[in-house]
C-alpha positions, 0 to 999 in steps of 0.5 A: 374402165371408170374415170374417177376424180382424185379424192382425199387419199389420192391427193394426200398421197401426192402431197406426201410424195412431193413433200420431201422435194418442194419446200425450199425450192426456188422457182426459176422459170414458169411455163403456164401452157393452158390459159383457161386453167389459171386464175386470175390469168396466166400473165399474173401467175407468171409474174407473181410466181417466177423467182419465188420460193416454195415454203410449204405444201398442204392439202385441203379437201381435194386441193393441193396448196403451195405456199410461196415466200411472198405470201401468195398461195397456189391452189391446184385442183386436178379434177378428172384427169390431172397429174402432178409430176416431180422430176429431177431429170425432166424429159420432154413434156407430154402433149396435155401439159398445163403448167411447168415450174422449173427449179434451181438445179434443174428439177421441175414440177409438171401438171398434165391434164388430158381432159383440161378441167384442172385449175391453178389458182394464185391467191392471197388472203380473202381471194381464195377460190370459192370452192376452197373457202366453202369446204366442210370439215376434214373427215378426222373432225368427227364432231363437226362432220357428224353435226353437218351430216345430221343437219343435212338430214334435218333440212334436206330430202336428197339421197345420202350419197348426194350429201356425202358428195357435197364438199360443203358438208364434208371435204374430200369424198368422191364417188369411189370412197362414198360407194365404199363407205356406204357399203361398209355401213350397210346403207343404200346410196339412194336412201333419203338422207332424212331417214338415216338414224343417229346410230347409222350416222355414227356407223357411216362416219366410222366407215368413211374413216376406215375406207379413207385410211385404207385408200391412204395405206394403199397409196390411192386408187389407180383405175385410169389417170391417177398416179402419185407425184413421182408417177407411180400408181396406187394399189387400192383398186385391188382392194375395193369392195364394190366400186367398179365391181359391177356384176362381180360377187359381193365380198359379203354375201356373194350376190352380184354387185349392182349398179345404178345412177344416184346423185347423177353418178354411177353407183355400185352397191349390194342389193342384199347388204345395203337395204 
């Protein structure tokens, strides 16, 4: 089964799951358990976060952002296998626990990460993680997104999939929803980006918005690691058109879904529908 990093629908679903619980919670105890995950370091994180109140919870691209009452923010990136799990009746933490935030009243927020690629960055003001500050616009900002896509087409000769995966161009897309959007738009993932017409950019933008909205409505795609903030899987894997469906019939033409490497990523597409 393919691994896939949580993308915008998954991270936004986690945010929505946690939003009723985290704002207003006071952090009484902090357990940073995987030193390499913390920026700048676990000691600073422990000192600055203990005793603080969470004032808000937001998402930017694939980052979850917790704001604290001392002006600091925690940026969490789950990478390949990270999970954020909230519980009011905690059980013993799993083996690959990165972080536990204990709250007044006994509830806790736990970050689990078997592959240990996830990061927890404490910052204020201009000290935000470079990956966060470099993010392109969110998908709903049509004018900015289309301007970035067209500009990329004018100055680069890479594949259209490579551009869609570039978080500096558009925030939040990953392998799953890129393959799905390109299928809906009828564009081969390996087509050079400088050969995409203005009409095709419009069609592709519409497809991006559609597949992200579908993913959100099904609470994300659970193929292996992803669950929401309460430990529940999403169901969008049951609705995918091409991603993860290698050699299965294309939902549009019936031909077997093809697979190739594009932009260094395993890519699913239809040879007939995506000329």
